[in-house]
C-alpha positions as CSV (number, residue, x, y, z in Angstrom):
1,M,0.0,0.1,0.0
2,K,1.3,3.4,-0.9
3,P,2.3,5.7,2.0
4,A,-0.4,8.3,1.0
5,L,-3.2,5.7,0.9
6,L,-1.9,4.2,4.2
7,L,-2.2,7.6,6.0
8,A,-5.6,8.2,4.5
9,T,-6.8,4.8,5.6
10,L,-5.5,5.4,9.1
11,A,-7.0,8.7,9.3
12,L,-10.4,7.2,8.3
13,V,-10.2,4.4,10.8
14,F,-9.2,7.0,13.5
15,A,-12.2,9.2,12.6
16,Q,-14.6,6.3,12.8
17,A,-13.1,4.9,16.0
18,P,-15.3,5.5,19.2
19,P,-13.9,8.3,21.4
20,A,-11.6,7.1,24.1
21,F,-13.5,9.0,26.8
22,D,-17.0,10.1,27.5
23,V,-15.9,13.6,28.7
24,I,-12.6,15.4,28.6
25,V,-12.1,18.5,30.8
26,R,-9.3,20.3,28.8
27,G,-6.8,22.9,29.4
28,G,-7.4,23.6,33.0
29,T,-5.3,23.9,36.0
30,V,-5.9,20.8,38.3
31,I,-6.0,21.2,42.1
32,D,-6.3,17.5,42.9
33,G,-7.7,17.7,46.5
34,T,-4.6,16.5,48.3
35,G,-2.9,19.7,48.9
36,A,-0.3,19.2,46.1
37,P,0.8,22.1,44.0
38,R,-1.7,22.8,41.2
39,R,-0.7,21.8,37.7
40,R,-1.8,22.0,34.2
41,A,-3.6,18.7,33.2
42,D,-6.6,17.5,31.4
43,V,-9.2,15.1,33.1
44,G,-10.6,12.2,31.2
45,I,-13.9,10.6,32.3
46,T,-15.5,7.3,31.3
47,G,-18.8,6.5,32.5
48,D,-18.9,7.5,36.2
49,R,-15.1,7.3,36.9
50,I,-12.1,9.5,36.2
51,T,-9.8,7.2,34.0
52,R,-6.9,9.5,33.4
53,V,-5.4,12.8,34.6
54,G,-2.6,14.2,32.3
55,D,-2.0,15.4,28.8
56,L,-5.0,14.2,26.7
57,S,-4.3,16.6,23.8
58,G,-4.5,13.7,21.3
59,A,-7.3,11.9,22.8
60,R,-11.1,12.3,21.7
61,A,-14.2,12.5,23.8
62,S,-17.9,12.5,23.2
63,T,-18.1,15.8,25.3
64,D,-15.4,18.4,25.5
65,I,-15.3,21.0,28.2
66,D,-12.9,23.8,27.8
67,A,-11.3,24.8,31.1
68,T,-8.7,27.2,29.8
69,G,-7.9,29.8,32.6
70,L,-10.0,27.8,35.1
71,Y,-9.3,25.6,38.1
72,V,-10.5,21.9,38.0
73,A,-11.1,20.4,41.4
74,P,-12.8,17.4,42.9
75,G,-16.4,18.1,43.6
76,F,-16.9,19.7,46.9
77,I,-18.3,17.6,49.9
78,N,-20.6,19.1,52.4
79,I,-20.3,17.0,55.7
80,H,-22.8,19.1,57.6
81,S,-26.0,19.2,55.5
82,H,-29.6,20.3,56.3
83,A,-30.6,19.4,52.7
84,T,-34.4,18.8,52.1
85,P,-35.7,15.9,50.0
86,V,-37.2,18.2,47.5
87,G,-34.1,20.3,47.4
88,L,-31.8,17.4,46.5
89,R,-33.8,16.7,43.3
90,T,-32.3,19.9,41.7
91,A,-29.6,21.2,44.2
92,V,-29.4,24.4,42.4
93,N,-28.1,26.3,45.4
94,M,-25.4,23.7,46.0
95,L,-24.3,23.2,42.5
96,T,-23.7,26.9,42.0
97,Q,-21.4,26.5,44.9
98,G,-19.5,23.5,43.5
99,V,-21.0,20.9,45.9
100,T,-21.5,17.4,44.6
101,T,-22.0,15.4,47.8
102,E,-24.3,16.2,50.8
103,I,-24.0,14.3,54.2
104,V,-27.5,14.6,55.9
105,N,-29.0,14.0,59.2
106,A,-26.7,16.8,60.9
107,D,-26.9,18.0,64.6
108,G,-28.2,14.5,65.7
109,R,-31.3,14.6,63.7
110,G,-32.9,12.6,61.0
111,P,-34.7,9.2,60.5
112,L,-33.3,6.1,62.0
113,D,-34.2,4.0,59.0
114,I,-31.2,5.1,56.9
115,T,-31.8,2.4,54.3
116,G,-35.3,3.6,53.7
117,Q,-34.4,7.2,53.8
118,L,-31.7,6.8,51.1
119,A,-33.9,4.6,49.0
120,G,-36.7,7.3,49.0
121,L,-34.2,10.1,48.2
122,G,-32.8,8.0,45.3
123,A,-36.1,7.0,43.9
124,A,-37.1,10.7,43.7
125,G,-34.0,11.6,41.7
126,L,-30.9,13.3,43.0
127,A,-28.9,16.1,41.4
128,V,-26.0,15.5,43.9
129,N,-24.8,12.6,45.9
130,V,-26.2,12.1,49.4
131,G,-25.1,10.1,52.4
132,A,-26.5,10.0,55.8
133,Q,-25.2,10.1,59.4
134,A,-26.7,8.3,62.5
135,G,-28.5,10.9,64.5
136,F,-27.7,10.7,68.2
137,N,-30.5,12.9,69.2
138,S,-33.0,10.8,67.3
139,I,-31.5,7.6,69.0
140,W,-31.8,9.3,72.4
141,A,-35.3,10.7,71.9
142,S,-36.7,7.5,70.4
143,V,-35.8,5.8,73.8
144,M,-35.8,8.6,76.3
145,G,-38.5,10.8,75.0
146,E,-38.4,14.4,75.9
147,S,-37.9,14.3,79.6
148,D,-34.7,14.7,81.7
149,R,-34.2,11.3,83.2
150,R,-31.5,8.8,83.6
151,P,-31.4,5.8,81.2
152,T,-31.5,2.3,82.7
153,A,-29.1,-0.4,81.4
154,E,-31.9,-1.5,79.2
155,D,-32.3,2.0,77.7
156,I,-28.5,2.1,76.9
157,A,-28.6,-1.3,75.3
158,R,-31.5,-0.2,73.1
159,M,-29.7,2.9,72.0
160,R,-26.7,1.0,71.2
161,A,-28.6,-1.4,69.0
162,L,-30.3,1.5,67.1
163,L,-26.9,3.0,66.5
164,V,-25.3,-0.3,65.3
165,A,-28.3,-0.7,63.0
166,C,-27.7,2.8,61.4
167,L,-24.0,2.0,60.8
168,Q,-24.8,-1.3,59.3
169,A,-27.0,0.6,57.0
170,G,-24.1,2.7,55.9
171,A,-24.1,5.7,58.0
172,W,-21.1,7.9,57.5
173,G,-20.6,8.6,61.2
174,V,-22.6,9.6,64.2
175,S,-24.0,13.2,64.3
176,G,-24.8,14.8,67.6
177,G,-26.5,18.0,68.7
178,L,-25.9,17.8,72.5
179,D,-26.9,21.6,72.7
180,Y,-30.4,20.6,71.7
181,K,-33.0,19.0,73.9
182,P,-33.7,16.3,74.7
183,A,-30.1,15.0,73.8
184,Y,-28.9,18.1,76.0
185,F,-30.1,16.0,79.0
186,A,-27.7,13.2,78.4
187,R,-24.7,13.2,80.6
188,T,-21.3,12.8,79.1
189,D,-20.9,9.3,80.5
190,E,-24.1,8.2,79.0
191,V,-23.1,9.6,75.6
192,V,-19.9,7.7,75.7
193,Q,-21.8,4.4,76.8
194,V,-23.8,4.7,73.7
195,L,-21.1,5.7,71.2
196,E,-18.8,3.0,72.4
197,A,-20.9,0.6,70.2
198,A,-19.6,2.5,67.2
199,R,-15.9,1.8,68.1
200,P,-15.5,-1.3,65.9
201,W,-16.6,0.8,62.9
202,R,-13.6,3.3,63.2
203,T,-16.1,6.0,62.6
204,N,-16.7,9.5,63.9
205,F,-18.7,11.7,66.2
206,I,-19.6,15.0,64.5
207,N,-21.0,17.1,67.3
208,H,-22.8,20.6,67.8
209,D,-21.1,21.1,71.2
210,R,-23.1,21.7,74.2
211,V,-23.0,25.1,76.0
212,T,-24.2,25.1,79.5
213,P,-24.9,27.7,82.2
214,E,-23.0,25.3,84.6
215,S,-19.8,26.0,82.4
216,G,-20.5,29.8,82.3
217,F,-21.9,29.3,78.7
218,S,-18.4,28.2,77.6
219,S,-18.2,27.1,74.1
220,R,-14.6,26.1,74.7
221,A,-15.9,23.7,77.4
222,G,-18.5,22.3,75.0
223,M,-15.8,21.6,72.4
224,E,-13.5,20.1,74.9
225,E,-16.3,17.8,75.8
226,T,-16.8,16.7,72.3
227,I,-13.0,15.9,72.1
228,A,-13.3,13.9,75.5
229,I,-16.4,11.9,74.1
230,G,-14.6,10.9,71.0
231,A,-11.5,9.8,72.7
232,R,-13.3,7.9,75.3
233,A,-15.7,6.1,72.9
234,G,-13.0,5.3,70.4
235,V,-14.3,7.4,67.6
236,L,-12.9,10.6,65.8
237,P,-14.3,13.6,67.5
238,I,-15.4,16.3,64.9
239,I,-16.3,19.8,66.2
240,T,-18.9,20.8,63.8
241,H,-19.5,24.4,62.6
242,M,-16.6,25.3,65.0
243,K,-16.9,28.7,66.5
244,V,-15.9,30.7,69.7
245,Q,-19.1,32.3,71.1
246,G,-20.0,35.4,72.9
247,H,-17.9,36.2,76.0
248,E,-15.2,34.0,74.8
249,Q,-14.6,35.7,71.5
250,G,-10.8,36.1,70.7
251,S,-9.7,32.9,72.3
252,A,-9.7,30.4,69.4
253,D,-6.0,29.8,70.1
254,V,-7.0,28.1,73.4
255,I,-9.3,25.4,71.9
256,L,-7.0,25.0,68.9
257,G,-4.2,24.3,71.3
258,R,-6.4,21.7,73.0
259,M,-6.9,20.1,69.6
260,R,-3.2,20.1,69.1
261,E,-2.6,18.5,72.4
262,S,-5.0,15.8,71.8
263,E,-3.2,15.1,68.3
264,A,0.1,15.0,70.2
265,R,-1.2,12.3,72.6
266,G,-2.3,10.2,69.6
267,T,-6.1,11.1,69.6
268,P,-6.9,13.0,66.3
269,V,-9.4,15.7,66.4
270,A,-11.2,17.3,63.4
271,A,-13.5,20.1,62.9
272,D,-15.6,21.9,60.2
273,A,-16.6,25.5,59.7
274,Y,-18.4,27.9,57.5
275,P,-17.3,31.5,56.8
276,Y,-20.0,33.6,58.7
277,L,-20.1,35.2,62.0
278,A,-23.7,34.3,62.7
279,G,-25.7,31.3,63.0
280,Q,-29.4,29.9,62.5
281,T,-31.4,28.0,64.9
282,S,-34.8,28.1,66.7
283,L,-35.7,30.7,69.3
284,S,-36.0,28.2,72.1
285,A,-33.1,26.0,71.4
286,L,-30.2,27.9,72.7
287,I,-31.9,30.6,74.9
288,I,-34.5,28.9,77.0
289,P,-32.8,27.0,79.9
290,G,-32.8,23.2,79.8
291,W,-34.7,22.6,82.9
292,A,-37.6,24.8,81.4
293,Q,-37.8,22.4,78.4
294,D,-37.9,19.3,80.4
295,G,-40.9,17.3,78.9
296,G,-41.2,19.4,75.8
297,R,-43.1,22.5,74.6
298,E,-46.3,21.7,76.6
299,A,-44.4,21.4,79.7
300,L,-42.6,24.7,78.9
301,L,-45.8,26.5,78.4
302,R,-47.1,25.3,81.7
303,R,-44.0,26.6,83.5
304,L,-44.3,29.9,81.8
305,A,-47.9,30.2,83.3
306,D,-46.3,30.1,86.7
307,P,-45.3,33.7,87.7
308,V,-42.3,32.6,89.8
309,L,-41.0,30.2,87.2
310,R,-41.7,32.7,84.3
311,E,-39.5,35.2,86.0
312,R,-36.6,32.7,86.4
313,I,-37.0,31.7,82.9
314,V,-36.8,35.3,81.7
315,R,-33.8,36.0,83.8
316,E,-31.9,32.9,82.6
317,A,-32.9,33.5,78.9
318,E,-31.3,37.0,79.2
319,D,-28.1,35.4,80.8
320,A,-27.9,33.0,78.0
321,M,-28.3,35.7,75.2
322,D,-25.8,37.9,77.0
323,K,-23.1,35.2,77.3
324,R,-23.7,33.5,74.0
325,F,-24.4,36.4,71.6
326,G,-23.4,39.5,73.4
327,G,-27.0,40.5,74.2
328,P,-30.4,40.8,72.5
329,A,-29.1,43.1,69.7
330,S,-27.5,40.1,68.1
331,V,-30.8,38.3,67.7
332,A,-32.9,38.6,64.7
333,F,-36.0,37.0,63.0
334,P,-35.2,36.7,59.4
335,Q,-38.6,35.6,58.3
336,E,-40.2,38.6,59.8
337,A,-37.5,41.2,59.0
338,R,-37.1,42.4,62.5
339,T,-34.7,42.1,65.5
340,L,-35.3,41.2,69.0
341,P,-34.9,44.9,70.0
342,D,-37.6,45.7,67.6
343,V,-40.0,43.3,69.4
344,M,-38.9,44.7,72.8
345,Q,-39.7,48.2,71.6
346,A,-43.1,47.1,70.2
347,M,-44.1,45.1,73.3
348,Q,-42.5,47.6,75.7
349,V,-40.8,44.7,77.7
350,R,-37.4,43.5,78.5
351,A,-35.5,40.9,76.3
352,G,-36.5,37.8,78.0
353,E,-40.0,38.6,78.4
354,A,-40.1,39.4,74.8
355,V,-38.7,36.0,74.1
356,V,-41.2,34.0,76.0
357,R,-44.2,35.9,74.7
358,L,-43.0,35.0,71.2
359,L,-42.7,31.5,72.2
360,E,-46.0,31.4,73.7
361,E,-47.4,32.3,70.3
362,R,-45.2,29.7,68.4
363,E,-41.7,28.7,67.8
364,R,-39.6,30.9,65.5
365,G,-36.4,30.7,63.6
366,I,-33.5,33.2,64.6
367,I,-30.2,34.3,63.2
368,A,-27.8,35.2,66.1
369,R,-24.4,36.7,65.8
370,F,-21.7,34.9,67.8
371,G,-18.1,35.4,66.8
372,I,-15.4,37.5,65.5
373,E,-13.3,37.5,62.3
374,A,-10.0,36.8,63.9
375,D,-11.2,33.6,65.4
376,L,-13.0,32.5,62.2
377,V,-9.8,32.9,60.2
378,K,-7.7,30.8,62.7
379,I,-10.4,28.1,62.7
380,L,-10.4,27.9,58.9
381,Q,-6.6,27.8,58.8
382,Y,-6.4,24.9,61.2
383,P,-5.1,21.9,59.3
384,S,-7.9,19.5,60.2
385,T,-10.9,21.9,59.6
386,S,-13.0,21.0,56.6
387,I,-15.3,23.6,55.0
388,A,-18.9,22.7,55.6
389,C,-21.8,25.0,55.3
390,D,-24.4,24.0,57.9
391,C,-26.8,24.3,55.0
392,G,-27.8,22.1,52.1
393,A,-29.9,21.8,49.0
394,V,-33.3,23.6,49.4
395,D,-36.0,24.5,47.0
396,G,-36.3,28.1,48.0
397,G,-36.8,29.7,51.4
398,A,-33.3,30.0,52.7
399,T,-32.9,32.8,55.2
400,H,-29.1,32.5,55.9
401,P,-26.6,33.3,53.2
402,R,-24.6,30.3,53.9
403,Y,-27.2,28.4,51.7
404,H,-25.9,30.0,48.7
405,G,-22.5,31.5,49.5
406,S,-20.4,29.3,51.8
407,F,-17.9,27.6,49.4
408,P,-17.4,30.4,46.9
409,R,-17.2,32.9,49.8
410,V,-14.1,30.8,51.1
411,L,-12.5,30.7,47.7
412,G,-13.2,34.5,46.9
413,R,-12.8,36.2,50.2
414,Y,-10.2,34.0,52.2
415,V,-8.2,32.7,49.4
416,R,-8.1,35.3,46.6
417,E,-8.8,38.5,48.6
418,Q,-7.3,37.9,52.1
419,Q,-4.8,35.1,51.1
420,A,-5.6,33.5,54.4
421,L,-5.6,30.1,52.6
422,T,-3.8,28.9,49.6
423,W,-6.0,27.8,46.6
424,E,-4.6,24.1,47.2
425,D,-5.4,24.0,51.0
426,A,-8.9,25.6,50.5
427,V,-9.7,23.0,48.0
428,R,-8.3,20.2,50.2
429,K,-10.5,21.5,52.9
430,M,-13.6,21.2,50.7
431,T,-12.8,17.7,49.1
432,G,-10.0,15.4,50.2
433,L,-10.1,16.4,53.9
434,P,-13.8,15.9,54.5
435,A,-13.7,12.7,52.5
436,T,-10.8,11.3,54.6
437,T,-12.4,12.4,57.9
438,I,-15.6,10.5,57.2
439,G,-13.9,7.4,55.5
440,M,-15.1,8.3,51.9
441,R,-12.4,6.7,49.9
442,D,-13.6,7.0,46.3
443,R,-14.3,10.7,46.3
444,G,-12.6,14.0,47.2
445,V,-9.4,13.6,44.9
446,L,-8.9,14.0,41.3
447,D,-7.2,10.8,40.3
448,A,-7.8,7.7,38.0
449,G,-10.4,5.3,39.5
450,K,-12.1,7.9,41.6
451,A,-15.8,8.9,41.0
452,A,-16.2,11.5,38.4
453,D,-17.4,14.3,40.6
454,V,-15.7,17.4,39.2
455,T,-16.1,21.2,39.9
456,V,-14.6,23.7,37.5
457,F,-14.3,27.4,38.7
458,D,-12.8,30.7,37.8
459,P,-10.3,31.9,40.4
460,R,-10.6,35.4,39.1
461,T,-14.4,35.7,39.7
462,V,-15.5,33.2,42.2
463,I,-17.3,34.9,45.1
464,D,-20.6,34.9,47.1
465,H,-23.3,37.4,46.7
466,A,-25.8,36.3,49.3
467,T,-26.2,38.5,52.2
468,F,-28.3,38.5,55.4
469,D,-30.7,41.1,53.8
470,K,-30.7,39.2,50.5
471,P,-29.8,35.5,51.3
472,T,-30.8,33.8,48.1
473,Q,-28.6,35.7,45.8
474,P,-26.6,33.1,43.8
475,S,-22.7,32.9,43.9
476,E,-20.6,33.6,41.0
477,G,-17.5,31.8,39.4
478,V,-18.3,28.0,39.6
479,R,-18.6,27.3,35.8
480,V,-19.0,23.6,35.4
481,V,-20.0,20.7,37.8
482,L,-20.0,17.1,36.9
483,V,-21.6,14.5,39.2
484,N,-20.8,10.9,38.5
485,G,-19.8,12.0,35.1
486,H,-23.0,13.8,34.3
487,V,-22.8,17.5,33.5
488,A,-24.9,19.0,36.3
489,L,-23.9,22.6,35.8
490,R,-22.6,24.2,32.5
491,D,-21.6,27.9,32.2
492,G,-22.8,28.4,35.7
493,V,-26.3,27.2,34.8
494,P,-27.9,24.0,36.3
495,T,-28.6,21.4,33.5
496,G,-31.3,19.5,35.4
497,A,-29.4,16.4,35.3
498,Q,-29.9,13.9,38.1
499,G,-26.7,12.2,38.2
500,G,-26.6,11.9,42.0
501,R,-26.8,8.6,43.9
502,P,-27.2,7.5,47.6
503,L,-23.9,6.8,49.1
504,V,-23.2,4.1,52.0
505,R,-20.2,3.6,53.9
506,G,-18.6,0.3,54.8
507,A,-16.6,-0.5,58.1
508,S,-13.5,1.3,56.9
509,P,-11.1,3.4,58.9
510,T,-11.7,7.2,58.9
511,R,-8.1,8.1,58.6
């Protein structure tokens, strides 16, 4: 065969050959999620897996994505999610942040039938991946009810059995909200007794720390309790949405020092944090004293009807607000567009009385300021702090900017603008670190064989736009997101693809 004919034949064969990849993300700068220096590379995807990272200039794909001038990272993993079932079907507010995986049942909540929960979510269609934690609060309440009482040996055994069932169903750890009733009533030793059942699973305890009047409303004491529980129970303690509150502001170095001391003793400690100085919860949860909530809402209302008990509740509620948030001026009602001082003025009453009058009407959501920027930056910089938003996929109705802005805010504000973090470390804290922390071995890193969850963003423009006044404004700069190889976001716009899937964990070590 003549050379010219041979070349023509080879060209025809090559043109007719099937593409080597389903998707190639070309020309971008890869930040692989390990903390390694960024590098120029293409990412090849076949099916739901990354099959090659390197120079693919000679390879063909069914779909080409031009990432020139952009950063290519693993899909972001949110290990503290309050996603709703409806929200997970589209996950618009999370895809525009670059998030591809949500871990739900945060703060100790959620159903105990994790198999049924994940099956239901998967059947409805998922725009992102979803895994579940075992909720300690749900386990405690299912056995102990809403009352402050001590568990019997049989009660402990029942709770341990419920926990093991959740872990057998694939839970990605045990979430706790010891600041929330009725789990607030559980003593430290009792929490440890239940959690010891999780020791063989080499898993984690991701806890909203308990802040009590007995400790002087010390958030540091609550975080130290979380560390101690994890160490004693044989699970990795994770201080979730880590913050230094109220009268302890400015002392992040103290609790970070405790974490370093624990690491030096051979007991790892992890954390997660979001980039805001205000949180969101219910009015009663962190303000009304625990004894007043013993037995639930109806019991609280009966106590409020007693003038002597009412005065005590009012006084202790004011002390909690002062110590935790710096006073009533830090408490706002986003759905009503007013602050607690507005309510006090309208009612012509003191802060605690305004709170209990509102609660007598109904429960309400609040946003409460708690921290300072200097502490937040130190927490974000700590090596084992993951970025998590304390938010999740929702179908409208978000009243805190973290639901639309958390991950881009870290990248835009704390990396590009303030240089408090490097690009590599920020991406690691959103991907490889949270994956390692909860024992997720096939996601969080851009490498051959890993799941094809990919986030492509523009380092020059990525930023949040959501504010407390306008909390649903979408972020900017996340250009493309792939979930299990499906293009879920293109040119910053969701495609409607439902490439997500339920994720379950085996009995693997966390670190």
